[in-house]
C-alpha positions, 0 to 999 in steps of 0.5 A: 499500500505505501511502497511497491518497488524501488524500480517504481520510485526510481522510475518516477524520479527519472521520468518525472523531471524528464517529462516535465522538462519536455512539457516546459520545452514544448510550451515555450516553443508553442508560445504563450497562447498555448496556456492562456485562460481564454475559453472552455477549449483552452481549459480542456487542453490544459487539463489534458496536458496535466492528465498526460503528464501524470500518466507519463510519470505514474503509469508504468505501461507508458514509456517516456517517449510515448508520453512525450509524443502525447504531450507534443501532439496535444500542444501541436493540435492546440497550436494548429486550432488557435493558429486556424482560429486567428485566420478563419472566422469559421474556426474561431466561431466553432471553438470560441464563445462570445462574451455575454452581457449580464447587466447594462446601465444598472439593469439585469439582462434576465434572459442572458442570465438564464441562458448562462445559468447565472444568478443575481447573486453571482452578479452582485458578488462580481460587483462587491469584488470591484468595490461596488455595492449597488447594481446602479453603479455598474455600467455593464457586467459581462460574463467573459469567454473564460467564465470570469465576470467583468464589471465596467464602472463607466463606459466611454463615449465610444464603448470600445469595452463592449465590442463583440458583446451582444446587447439585447435591447428588449430582454432587460428587466429592472433589478 
């Protein structure tokens, strides 16, 4: 239960650092975008990389080179998808969600909140984290593509901060 063989311990001590170094090397080669916190797709890839690394280190039936190839494949696919999404609107639409307006000008957007399974309490918690104590103090509250909530205290005349955010005009209710 606490100890199997010395061979297993030595394998972890040798394979672990080598697999970890390979992962770091691949991530450096692929660029910063590989592990950014942007959307659900990126999150899944990050979890898959962690799972693959743990399999390499702890599973005796996975050889180091097989595991390193698996890491390289995941990172290569991530690179290919993100590269394609920058160049193709279709690929971008397939893998990236749009930010969602949860509140605007002090009013909750109830329909959007229902679709995103967000509650009034979720929005109020985001306000508090920004030092606001009332919804009327927020010009906009946006559920970002990575699942975080942004609170805009004021909008400039241009409103660049809401570019790409759908603004349903008929789906608002007073809070």
